[in-house]
C-alpha positions in Angstrom: 0.0 0.0 0.0 1.4 3.4 -1.0 1.7 6.0 1.7 -0.7 8.9 1.5 0.7 12.1 0.3 0.9 14.7 3.1 -1.3 17.8 2.6 1.5 19.9 3.9 3.8 18.6 1.2 1.4 19.9 -1.5 1.4 23.5 -0.1 4.7 24.6 -1.8 3.5 23.1 -5.1 0.2 24.9 -4.9 2.0 28.2 -4.1 4.3 27.7 -7.1 1.4 27.0 -9.5 -0.4 30.1 -8.3 2.4 32.3 -9.8 3.5 35.7 -8.5 1.0 37.9 -6.7 -0.7 40.5 -8.9 0.8 44.0 -8.7 -1.2 46.5 -6.7 -3.6 48.3 -9.0 -4.3 52.1 -8.3 -7.6 51.8 -10.3 -8.9 49.4 -7.6 -7.9 51.2 -4.5 -5.2 53.2 -2.8 -1.6 51.9 -3.3 0.7 53.2 -0.5 4.4 53.6 -1.1 7.1 54.3 1.5 7.5 58.0 2.3 9.5 60.2 4.7 8.2 61.1 8.2 5.1 63.2 8.2 4.2 62.3 4.6 2.2 59.7 2.7 2.9 58.5 -0.9 0.3 57.1 -3.2 0.9 55.3 -6.5 -1.4 56.7 -9.2 0.1 55.0 -12.3 2.8 52.5 -13.1 3.6 52.1 -16.7 6.2 50.7 -19.1 7.7 54.0 -20.2 9.1 57.1 -18.5 6.6 59.8 -17.7 8.2 63.2 -18.6 5.4 65.6 -17.6 2.7 65.5 -15.0 0.2 68.1 -14.1 -3.3 68.4 -12.5 -6.1 70.0 -14.5 -10.0 70.1 -14.3 -10.3 68.1 -17.5 -13.8 67.0 -16.7 -15.7 70.0 -15.4 -18.5 67.8 -14.1 -16.0 66.3 -11.6 -15.2 68.2 -8.4 -11.7 66.9 -8.3 -9.0 67.6 -11.0 -7.6 64.9 -13.2 -3.9 64.1 -13.2 -2.4 64.2 -16.7 0.9 62.4 -17.5 2.8 62.4 -20.8 5.0 59.4 -21.5 7.9 58.2 -23.6 5.6 56.1 -25.9 3.6 59.1 -26.9 0.6 58.5 -24.7 -1.4 61.1 -22.8 -2.5 59.4 -19.6 -5.6 61.1 -18.0 -6.0 59.7 -14.5 -9.4 60.3 -12.9 -9.9 59.9 -9.2 -12.8 58.5 -7.2 -12.5 58.0 -3.5 -8.8 57.1 -3.6 -9.0 55.1 -6.9 -7.3 56.4 -10.0 -8.8 55.2 -13.3 -6.5 55.7 -16.4 -7.9 57.0 -19.6 -5.0 56.7 -22.1 -5.4 58.9 -25.1 -3.1 59.7 -28.1 -0.7 57.0 -29.3 1.9 59.1 -31.1 4.8 56.6 -30.8 7.3 59.3 -29.9 7.6 61.0 -26.5 5.1 63.7 -25.5 6.2 66.5 -23.2 4.4 69.8 -24.0 1.2 70.4 -22.0 -1.4 73.2 -21.7 -5.0 73.3 -20.5 -7.0 76.3 -21.5 -10.0 77.5 -23.3 -8.5 78.4 -26.7 -10.8 77.1 -29.4 -14.1 78.9 -29.9 -15.3 75.9 -31.9 -15.4 73.8 -28.7 -17.2 74.7 -25.4 -15.1 75.0 -22.3 -11.4 74.4 -21.9 -9.3 71.9 -23.9 -6.2 69.9 -23.2 -3.2 70.3 -25.6 -0.2 68.0 -25.8 2.8 67.8 -28.2 6.1 66.1 -28.5 9.1 64.7 -30.3 7.4 64.0 -33.6 6.2 67.6 -34.0 2.5 66.7 -33.6 0.1 68.8 -31.6 -3.0 67.2 -30.2 -6.2 68.6 -28.8 -8.3 66.6 -26.2 -11.9 67.4 -25.5 -14.0 66.1 -22.6 -17.8 65.7 -22.8 -20.4 65.8 -20.1 -21.3 62.1 -20.4 -17.6 61.3 -19.6 -16.2 60.8 -23.1 -12.7 62.1 -23.9 -11.5 62.3 -27.5 -8.2 63.4 -29.1 -7.2 64.5 -32.6 -4.1 65.9 -34.2 -4.6 69.6 -35.0 -1.2 70.6 -36.3 2.2 69.3 -37.4 5.6 71.2 -37.2 8.0 69.3 -39.5 11.4 68.7 -38.1 10.6 70.2 -34.7 10.2 68.8 -31.3 7.4 70.4 -29.3 8.7 70.9 -25.7 6.6 73.6 -24.1 3.1 75.0 -24.6 1.4 78.2 -23.3 -2.2 79.2 -23.9 -2.8 82.8 -25.1 -6.5 82.9 -24.6 -8.5 84.1 -27.6 -5.1 84.7 -29.4 -4.4 81.0 -29.6 -1.4 78.9 -28.5 2.3 79.5 -28.1 4.4 76.5 -29.1 8.1 76.4 -28.1 10.3 73.9 -29.9 13.7 72.3 -30.4 15.5 73.7 -32.3 14.8 76.9 -30.3 11.9 78.6 -32.0 8.6 80.2 -31.0 5.5 79.4 -33.0 2.0 80.9 -32.9 -0.9 78.6 -33.6 -4.5 79.8 -34.2 -7.7 77.8 -34.5 -8.8 79.1 -37.9 -7.8 76.3 -40.3 -10.4 74.1 -42.0 -11.8 70.9 -40.6 -10.9 71.7 -37.0 -7.2 72.1 -37.6 -4.9 75.0 -36.6 -2.7 77.3 -38.6 0.9 77.6 -37.5 3.2 80.6 -38.0 6.9 80.7 -37.0 7.4 83.9 -35.0 11.0 83.9 -33.8 14.3 82.0 -33.4 15.3 81.6 -29.7 18.8 81.2 -28.1 17.9 77.7 -27.0 14.9 75.4 -26.4 12.5 76.5 -23.7 12.1 73.7 -21.2 9.4 75.1 -18.9 7.0 78.1 -18.8 4.5 79.4 -16.3 2.1 82.2 -16.4 2.5 84.6 -13.4 1.2 87.9 -12.1 3.8 90.2 -10.6 2.7 92.8 -8.0 2.0 96.2 -9.6 1.5 94.9 -13.1 -2.0 94.7 -14.6 -1.4 91.8 -17.0 0.2 88.4 -16.9 3.8 87.6 -17.8 5.1 84.2 -19.0 8.1 83.1 -17.0 10.4 80.8 -19.1 13.6 78.9 -18.5 15.8 77.6 -21.3 18.7 75.2 -22.1 20.6 78.3 -22.9 20.6 79.3 -19.2 18.1 82.2 -19.4 15.2 83.0 -17.0 13.0 85.4 -18.9 9.7 87.2 -18.6 7.6 87.4 -21.8 4.9 90.0 -22.0 2.3 90.0 -24.8 0.0 92.6 -26.3 -2.5 92.4 -29.1 0.2 93.4 -31.6 3.6 92.7 -30.1 5.6 90.8 -27.5 8.7 91.7 -25.4 11.2 89.5 -23.5 12.9 90.6 -20.3 16.0 88.7 -19.1 15.7 88.3 -15.3 18.8 86.1 -14.8 21.4 84.4 -17.0 23.8 81.6 -15.9 26.4 79.5 -17.9 24.4 76.4 -17.3 21.1 75.0 -18.5 17.9 75.9 -16.6 15.3 73.1 -16.4 12.3 74.3 -14.5 10.6 77.3 -13.1 8.0 77.7 -10.3 5.8 80.4 -8.9 3.4 80.6 -6.0 0.5 83.1 -6.2 0.7 83.5 -2.4 4.2 84.9 -2.8 3.8 86.6 -6.2 7.1 88.5 -6.2 9.2 85.3 -6.1 10.3 82.8 -8.7 12.3 79.6 -8.2 14.5 77.9 -10.8 16.1 74.5 -11.1 19.7 74.6 -12.6 21.1 71.5 -14.3 24.0 71.3 -11.9 21.6 70.9 -9.0 21.2 74.4 -7.7 17.8 75.8 -6.7 17.8 79.6 -7.0 15.3 82.0 -5.5 14.6 85.2 -7.5 12.7 88.0 -5.7 11.7 91.3 -7.3 12.0 94.3 -5.0 11.9 98.1 -5.4 15.4 98.1 -6.8 15.1 95.2 -9.1 15.7 91.4 -8.9 17.7 89.7 -6.2 19.0 86.1 -6.8 20.0 83.7 -4.0 21.0 80.0 -4.2 18.9 78.3 -1.5 20.1 74.7 -2.2 23.2 73.2 -3.7 21.7 69.8 -4.5 22.7 66.8 -6.6 23.3 67.1 -10.4 20.3 66.9 -12.7 17.6 69.0 -11.0 14.5 68.4 -13.1 11.6 69.4 -10.9 10.7 72.4 -8.7 7.3 73.2 -7.1 6.3 76.1 -4.9 3.5 76.4 -2.4 2.5 75.6 1.2 3.8 72.1 1.9 4.4 72.5 5.6 2.4 73.7 8.6 5.2 73.2 11.1 5.8 76.1 13.6 8.3 78.6 12.3 8.3 77.5 8.7 7.8 80.6 6.6 8.4 79.3 3.0 8.7 75.9 1.3 9.8 74.6 -2.1 9.9 71.0 -3.3 12.6 69.7 -5.7 13.1 66.4 -7.7 15.6 65.2 -10.2 18.2 62.6 -11.3 18.9 61.7 -7.6 15.5 60.1 -7.5 14.7 62.0 -4.3 11.9 64.4 -3.7 13.2 66.9 -1.2 11.5 69.6 0.7 13.3 72.9 1.3 12.0 74.9 4.3 12.9 78.4 5.4 12.9 79.5 9.0 14.1 83.1 9.2 17.0 83.4 6.8 18.1 79.8 7.0 17.0 77.0 4.6 17.0 73.3 5.5 16.4 70.2 3.4 14.7 66.8 4.1 13.9 63.8 1.8 10.2 63.1 1.7 10.2 60.4 -1.0 12.7 58.3 -3.0 11.7 56.9 -6.4 13.1 53.8 -7.9 14.7 55.7 -10.8 15.6 59.2 -11.9 13.0 62.0 -11.5 11.9 64.3 -14.4 8.9 66.4 -13.3 7.3 67.7 -10.1 4.1 69.7 -9.8 2.0 71.2 -7.0 -1.7 70.4 -6.9 -4.7 70.4 -4.6 -6.0 66.8 -4.6 -6.8 66.0 -1.0 -8.8 68.3 1.2 -8.1 66.5 4.5 -5.1 68.7 5.4 -4.0 72.3 5.2 -1.2 71.9 2.7 -0.9 71.3 -1.0 0.0 67.9 -2.6 2.9 67.1 -4.9 2.9 65.0 -8.1 6.2 63.3 -9.2 7.1 61.4 -12.3 10.1 60.3 -14.3 12.1 57.4 -15.6 10.4 54.9 -13.4 7.2 55.1 -15.4 5.3 55.9 -12.2 3.1 58.8 -11.2 3.2 59.3 -7.5 1.2 61.7 -5.3 2.8 62.9 -2.0 0.4 64.1 0.6 0.3 65.1 4.2 -1.7 62.7 6.5 -5.4 63.4 7.2 -5.8 66.2 9.8 -2.4 67.7 9.2 -2.4 71.3 10.1 -5.8 71.1 11.8 -5.2 70.7 15.5 -9.0 70.7 16.3 -10.1 68.2 13.8 -11.1 64.6 14.8 -9.1 61.8 13.1 
């Protein structure tokens, strides 16, 4: 008589046949990641290609919360929609070459509400429209042969500013047949513009576009109905990668320098003052400004990200700046953005993306900054 096979002996075989456990899915529930003290990290997307740009925008106006938009190396526009901690991906555009340029604005009178615009390495510009029933479509509206589209800026009823590599400025308007846009080359630039942000400086009635370039220039561009002018705020013999502005501190800009410096630029009665507030690791590729701390004595905060893979928080008390690591990704960082995505604290959230192919949200715990709230 053969001896009976022990049930305990079958357990390792059953485990092996079951295969590896499924990876956590952000579309099914919150996926926590390790984070520094006083912070929580949530995975919003994990893909098979680097995500070069990430921003939050109210893509669906019928939703109370903004969507998160990521642009990846395979030419996909990843619109991530939240619902009680779950993030559902809506991939649109399959360009096949990296996407990087991003703008969300109401520019096309032929479509109600605001539109999403993205462009990239192949020189294609796409428009994405959302509809009340939840649909989201995309179409190519322009092509710039031989140009990479790096940076976009909406001009309201005057159309769209497209900044390319080689360094050029193009003006696009929604007046071509069949829903397409006309493109006109406006100017050659010293180098490609890597980031741009609309700002409002104290004492000025209109907006200015703050830009940073591979040529090492921080500039302010001011537009009128018939003309535009550029003001050089700062120049350095090193590439500038990112620029950030906080409307709560409107006289200040922050820039990320390729060699790792984070520089604070403040406009006063006698002009601009420039101060290096962090000598960080090489490859700074993200800077975000806003209120990220409610700790006693902290007067100003800036978050940075880059090739080190670390998201770091710079905090100012008096005249002194300190740094702490709040998150470490598994690969190099490329973009960092401030957003308001969780109302359970008194600070803003951060969105980080890069070579890992992940989009990560960094958030303070529920009740942070609210000493009287139950939790």
